[in-house]
DSSP file (Angstrom, degrees, kcal/mol; ACC not computed):
  #  RESIDUE AA STRUCTURE BP1 BP2  ACC     N-H-->O    O-->H-N    N-H-->O    O-->H-N    TCO  KAPPA ALPHA  PHI   PSI    X-CA   Y-CA   Z-CA
    1    1 A M              0   0    0      0, 0.0     2,-0.2     0, 0.0     0, 0.0   0.000 360.0 360.0 360.0 141.8  106.6  149.4   75.5
    2    2 A A        -     0   0    0      1,-0.1     2,-0.1     2,-0.1     0, 0.0  -0.450 360.0-136.1 -77.0 142.4  104.4  146.4   74.8
    3    3 A T     >  -     0   0    0     -2,-0.2     4,-2.2     1,-0.1     5,-0.2  -0.389  28.6-101.7 -88.8 172.7  101.9  146.6   72.1
    4    4 A N  H  > S+     0   0    0      1,-0.2     4,-2.6     2,-0.2     5,-0.2   0.877 122.9  54.7 -62.1 -37.6   98.3  145.4   72.3
    5    5 A K  H  > S+     0   0    0      2,-0.2     4,-2.4     1,-0.2    -1,-0.2   0.909 108.4  48.6 -62.9 -42.0   99.2  142.3   70.3
    6    6 A D  H  > S+     0   0    0      2,-0.2     4,-2.4     1,-0.2    -2,-0.2   0.910 112.3  48.4 -64.3 -41.8  101.9  141.4   72.8
    7    7 A I  H  X S+     0   0    0     -4,-2.2     4,-2.5     2,-0.2    -2,-0.2   0.909 111.3  50.0 -65.2 -41.6   99.6  142.0   75.7
    8    8 A I  H  X S+     0   0    0     -4,-2.6     4,-2.5     2,-0.2    -2,-0.2   0.903 110.9  49.8 -63.7 -41.2   96.9  139.8   74.1
    9    9 A K  H  X S+     0   0    0     -4,-2.4     4,-2.5     2,-0.2    -2,-0.2   0.914 111.5  48.8 -63.2 -42.7   99.5  137.0   73.5
   10   10 A E  H  X S+     0   0    0     -4,-2.4     4,-2.4     2,-0.2    -2,-0.2   0.911 112.2  47.9 -64.1 -42.8  100.7  137.2   77.1
   11   11 A V  H  X S+     0   0    0     -4,-2.5     4,-2.4     2,-0.2    -2,-0.2   0.908 111.9  49.8 -65.1 -41.4   97.1  137.0   78.4
   12   12 A A  H  X S+     0   0    0     -4,-2.5     4,-2.3     2,-0.2    -2,-0.2   0.912 111.4  49.2 -63.5 -41.8   96.3  134.1   76.1
   13   13 A L  H  X S+     0   0    0     -4,-2.5     4,-2.3     1,-0.2    -2,-0.2   0.900 110.8  50.0 -63.9 -41.2   99.4  132.3   77.3
   14   14 A M  H  X S+     0   0    0     -4,-2.4     4,-2.4     2,-0.2    -2,-0.2   0.897 110.0  50.5 -64.5 -40.4   98.5  133.0   80.9
   15   15 A E  H  X S+     0   0    0     -4,-2.4     4,-2.5     2,-0.2    -2,-0.2   0.904 110.2  50.4 -63.4 -40.9   95.0  131.6   80.3
   16   16 A Q  H  X S+     0   0    0     -4,-2.3     4,-2.3     1,-0.2    -2,-0.2   0.914 111.7  47.6 -63.5 -42.9   96.5  128.5   78.7
   17   17 A R  H  X S+     0   0    0     -4,-2.3     4,-2.5     2,-0.2    -2,-0.2   0.890 111.0  51.0 -66.0 -39.3   98.8  128.0   81.7
   18   18 A I  H  X S+     0   0    0     -4,-2.4     4,-2.4     2,-0.2    -2,-0.2   0.915 110.4  49.3 -64.2 -42.8   95.9  128.5   84.2
   19   19 A D  H  X S+     0   0    0     -4,-2.5     4,-2.2     2,-0.2    -2,-0.2   0.919 111.4  49.6 -61.7 -42.7   93.8  125.9   82.3
   20   20 A S  H  X S+     0   0    0     -4,-2.3     4,-2.3     1,-0.2    -2,-0.2   0.908 111.0  49.2 -62.3 -42.3   96.7  123.5   82.3
   21   21 A M  H  X S+     0   0    0     -4,-2.5     4,-2.5     1,-0.2    -1,-0.2   0.879 109.0  52.9 -65.8 -37.5   97.2  124.0   86.1
   22   22 A E  H  X S+     0   0    0     -4,-2.4     4,-2.3     2,-0.2    -1,-0.2   0.903 109.1  49.7 -64.2 -40.6   93.5  123.5   86.7
   23   23 A D  H  X S+     0   0    0     -4,-2.2     4,-1.9     2,-0.2    -2,-0.2   0.927 112.7  46.7 -62.8 -44.5   93.6  120.2   84.8
   24   24 A K  H  X S+     0   0    0     -4,-2.3     4,-2.3     1,-0.2    -2,-0.2   0.890 111.1  52.0 -65.2 -38.7   96.6  119.1   86.8
   25   25 A L  H  X S+     0   0    0     -4,-2.5     4,-2.5     1,-0.2    -1,-0.2   0.889 106.9  53.2 -64.9 -39.3   95.0  120.1   90.1
   26   26 A D  H  X S+     0   0    0     -4,-2.3     4,-2.2     2,-0.2    -1,-0.2   0.899 109.4  49.4 -61.6 -40.1   91.9  118.1   89.1
   27   27 A K  H  X S+     0   0    0     -4,-1.9     4,-2.3     2,-0.2    -2,-0.2   0.903 110.8  49.7 -65.2 -41.4   94.1  115.0   88.6
   28   28 A V  H  X S+     0   0    0     -4,-2.3     4,-2.5     1,-0.2    -2,-0.2   0.912 110.5  49.9 -64.2 -42.3   95.8  115.6   92.0
   29   29 A V  H  X S+     0   0    0     -4,-2.5     4,-2.5     2,-0.2    -1,-0.2   0.904 110.0  51.2 -63.3 -41.3   92.4  115.9   93.7
   30   30 A A  H  X S+     0   0    0     -4,-2.2     4,-2.2     2,-0.2    -2,-0.2   0.914 111.8  46.8 -63.3 -42.7   91.2  112.7   92.1
   31   31 A K  H  X S+     0   0    0     -4,-2.3     4,-2.6     2,-0.2    -2,-0.2   0.895 111.6  51.1 -66.1 -39.6   94.3  110.9   93.3
   32   32 A L  H  X S+     0   0    0     -4,-2.5     4,-2.6     2,-0.2    -2,-0.2   0.898 109.5  50.4 -65.0 -40.2   94.0  112.3   96.8
   33   33 A D  H  X S+     0   0    0     -4,-2.5     4,-2.4     2,-0.2    -2,-0.2   0.916 110.8  49.7 -62.2 -42.8   90.4  111.2   96.9
   34   34 A M  H  X S+     0   0    0     -4,-2.2     4,-2.3     2,-0.2    -2,-0.2   0.925 112.4  46.9 -63.0 -44.8   91.4  107.7   95.8
   35   35 A L  H  X S+     0   0    0     -4,-2.6     4,-2.2     2,-0.2    -2,-0.2   0.908 111.4  51.2 -64.0 -41.9   94.1  107.5   98.4
   36   36 A T  H  X S+     0   0    0     -4,-2.6     4,-2.7     1,-0.2    -1,-0.2   0.907 110.3  49.5 -61.8 -41.6   91.8  108.8  101.1
   37   37 A E  H  X S+     0   0    0     -4,-2.4     4,-1.4     1,-0.2    -1,-0.2   0.912 111.2  49.1 -64.3 -42.1   89.2  106.1  100.2
   38   38 A K  H  < S+     0   0    0     -4,-2.3     8,-1.3     1,-0.2    -1,-0.2   0.850 116.0  43.3 -67.1 -32.9   91.9  103.4  100.3
   39   39 A V  H  < S+     0   0    0     -4,-2.2     8,-2.0     6,-0.3     9,-0.3   0.913 123.9  32.7 -77.5 -42.7   93.1  104.5  103.7
   40   40 A L  H  < S+     0   0    0     -4,-2.7    -2,-0.2    -5,-0.2    -3,-0.2   0.394  78.0 129.6-101.3   2.4   89.8  105.1  105.3
   41   41 A D     X  -     0   0    0     -4,-1.4     4,-1.8    -5,-0.2     7,-0.5  -0.407  54.2-143.1 -59.5 124.2   87.6  102.4  103.7
   42   42 A P  T  4 S+     0   0    0      0, 0.0    -1,-0.2     0, 0.0    -2,-0.0   0.717  92.9  33.9 -68.2 -19.4   85.9  100.7  106.6
   43   43 A D  T  4 S+     0   0    0      5,-0.0    -2,-0.1     6,-0.0    -3,-0.0   0.847 137.5  10.0-100.8 -43.4   86.0   97.2  105.0
   44   44 A L  T  4 S+     0   0    0      4,-0.1    -3,-0.1     5,-0.0    -4,-0.0   0.356  96.0 116.8-121.2   3.8   89.2   97.1  103.0
   45   45 A G  S  X S-     0   0    0     -4,-1.8     4,-2.1     1,-0.1    -6,-0.3  -0.122  77.5-104.7 -74.8 171.6   91.1  100.2  104.0
   46   46 A V  H  > S+     0   0    0     -8,-1.3     4,-2.5     1,-0.2     5,-0.2   0.880 120.3  54.6 -62.6 -40.4   94.5  100.4  105.7
   47   47 A V  H  > S+     0   0    0     -8,-2.0     4,-2.3     1,-0.2    -1,-0.2   0.915 108.4  48.8 -62.6 -42.8   92.9  101.4  109.0
   48   48 A A  H  > S+     0   0    0     -7,-0.5     4,-2.3    -9,-0.3    -1,-0.2   0.901 111.6  49.5 -63.9 -41.1   90.6   98.3  108.9
   49   49 A R  H  X S+     0   0    0     -4,-2.1     4,-2.7     2,-0.2    -2,-0.2   0.902 110.0  50.5 -65.9 -39.8   93.6   96.0  108.1
   50   50 A V  H  X S+     0   0    0     -4,-2.5     4,-2.4     2,-0.2    -1,-0.2   0.915 110.6  49.9 -63.4 -41.6   95.6   97.5  110.9
   51   51 A N  H  X S+     0   0    0     -4,-2.3     4,-2.3     2,-0.2    -2,-0.2   0.909 111.8  48.1 -63.4 -41.5   92.7   96.9  113.3
   52   52 A R  H  X S+     0   0    0     -4,-2.3     4,-2.5     2,-0.2    -2,-0.2   0.919 112.0  49.4 -64.7 -42.8   92.4   93.3  112.2
   53   53 A N  H  X S+     0   0    0     -4,-2.7     4,-2.5     1,-0.2    -2,-0.2   0.893 110.4  51.0 -63.7 -39.0   96.1   92.7  112.6
   54   54 A T  H  X S+     0   0    0     -4,-2.4     4,-2.2     2,-0.2    -1,-0.2   0.923 111.2  46.7 -64.6 -44.7   96.0   94.2  116.0
   55   55 A S  H  X S+     0   0    0     -4,-2.3     4,-2.1     1,-0.2    -2,-0.2   0.897 112.9  50.0 -66.5 -38.2   93.2   92.0  117.2
   56   56 A T  H  X S+     0   0    0     -4,-2.5     4,-2.6     1,-0.2    -2,-0.2   0.910 109.7  51.3 -64.2 -41.5   94.9   89.0  115.7
   57   57 A R  H  X S+     0   0    0     -4,-2.5     4,-2.3     1,-0.2    -2,-0.2   0.899 109.3  50.3 -62.5 -40.7   98.1   89.9  117.4
   58   58 A K  H  X S+     0   0    0     -4,-2.2     4,-2.1     2,-0.2    -1,-0.2   0.911 111.7  47.6 -64.8 -42.2   96.3   90.2  120.8
   59   59 A V  H  X S+     0   0    0     -4,-2.1     4,-2.4     1,-0.2    -2,-0.2   0.918 112.7  49.0 -64.9 -43.0   94.6   86.8  120.3
   60   60 A M  H  X S+     0   0    0     -4,-2.6     4,-2.5     1,-0.2    -2,-0.2   0.888 109.2  52.9 -64.2 -38.3   97.9   85.2  119.4
   61   61 A S  H  X S+     0   0    0     -4,-2.3     4,-2.0     2,-0.2    -1,-0.2   0.924 110.5  46.7 -63.2 -44.5   99.6   86.7  122.4
   62   62 A K  H  X S+     0   0    0     -4,-2.1     4,-1.9     1,-0.2    -2,-0.2   0.906 111.8  52.0 -63.0 -41.4   97.0   85.3  124.7
   63   63 A S  H  X S+     0   0    0     -4,-2.4     4,-2.2     1,-0.2    -2,-0.2   0.905 108.3  50.7 -62.8 -41.9   97.3   81.9  123.0
   64   64 A L  H  X S+     0   0    0     -4,-2.5     4,-2.9     1,-0.2    -1,-0.2   0.887 107.7  53.2 -64.3 -38.3  101.0   81.9  123.5
   65   65 A W  H  X S+     0   0    0     -4,-2.0     4,-2.5     2,-0.2    -1,-0.2   0.896 108.0  50.9 -63.7 -38.6  100.6   82.7  127.2
   66   66 A V  H  X S+     0   0    0     -4,-1.9     4,-2.3     2,-0.2    -2,-0.2   0.926 111.7  47.4 -62.5 -44.1   98.3   79.7  127.5
   67   67 A I  H  X S+     0   0    0     -4,-2.2     4,-2.6     2,-0.2    -2,-0.2   0.921 111.7  50.5 -63.8 -43.6  100.9   77.5  125.8
   68   68 A Y  H  X S+     0   0    0     -4,-2.9     4,-2.6     1,-0.2     5,-0.2   0.925 111.3  47.7 -59.9 -45.0  103.7   78.9  128.0
   69   69 A V  H  X S+     0   0    0     -4,-2.5     4,-2.4     1,-0.2    -1,-0.2   0.903 112.0  50.2 -64.1 -40.9  101.7   78.3  131.2
   70   70 A A  H  X S+     0   0    0     -4,-2.3     4,-2.4     2,-0.2    -1,-0.2   0.912 111.6  48.3 -63.5 -42.6  100.8   74.7  130.1
   71   71 A L  H  X S+     0   0    0     -4,-2.6     4,-2.6     2,-0.2    -2,-0.2   0.920 111.7  48.6 -64.3 -43.6  104.5   73.9  129.3
   72   72 A V  H  X S+     0   0    0     -4,-2.6     4,-2.6     1,-0.2    -1,-0.2   0.911 111.4  51.2 -63.0 -40.8  105.6   75.3  132.6
   73   73 A G  H  X S+     0   0    0     -4,-2.4     4,-2.3    -5,-0.2    -2,-0.2   0.906 110.7  48.0 -61.4 -43.0  102.9   73.2  134.3
   74   74 A L  H  X S+     0   0    0     -4,-2.4     4,-2.3     2,-0.2    -2,-0.2   0.903 112.1  49.2 -65.2 -41.3  104.0   70.1  132.5
   75   75 A I  H  X S+     0   0    0     -4,-2.6     4,-2.0     2,-0.2    -2,-0.2   0.931 112.3  47.6 -63.8 -45.2  107.7   70.7  133.4
   76   76 A V  H  X S+     0   0    0     -4,-2.6     4,-2.5     1,-0.2     5,-0.3   0.911 112.1  50.4 -62.8 -41.5  106.9   71.3  137.1
   77   77 A K  H  X S+     0   0    0     -4,-2.3     4,-2.5     1,-0.2    -1,-0.2   0.879 108.6  52.7 -64.3 -37.8  104.7   68.1  137.1
   78   78 A M  H  < S+     0   0    0     -4,-2.3    -1,-0.2     1,-0.2    -2,-0.2   0.893 114.7  41.1 -65.5 -38.6  107.5   66.1  135.5
   79   79 A F  H  < S+     0   0    0     -4,-2.0    -2,-0.2    -5,-0.1    -1,-0.2   0.857 127.0  31.2 -78.1 -35.1  110.0   67.2  138.2
   80   80 A L  H  <        0   0    0     -4,-2.5    -2,-0.2    -5,-0.2    -3,-0.2   0.715 360.0 360.0 -96.1 -23.1  107.7   66.9  141.2
   81   81 A G     <        0   0    0     -4,-2.5    -3,-0.2    -5,-0.3    -2,-0.1   0.444 360.0 360.0-113.4 360.0  105.4   64.1  140.2
C-alpha cells in the first residue's frame, strides 16, 4: 500500500506533467493561430494569392483566345486574299 509520501510524490509528478502539457498546448495554439492568419490573411494569405492567380489565369486565357483568333484570321486571309 502506498504511503502518504508516495501519493504526494505522484500528485506532484502529475501536476508537473499537466503544467508541461499546458505549455505545449499553448505553443500548439500559437502555431495554429499563426497558420490560420497566414492562410486567411486578406492581403497576403494563401487564399488571396490563389484568388489573384485565378484571375490572372482567366485574363491570360482570354488573351490567348484573342491571339488564336487573330492568327486564324491571318491564315485565312493569306489563303483567300
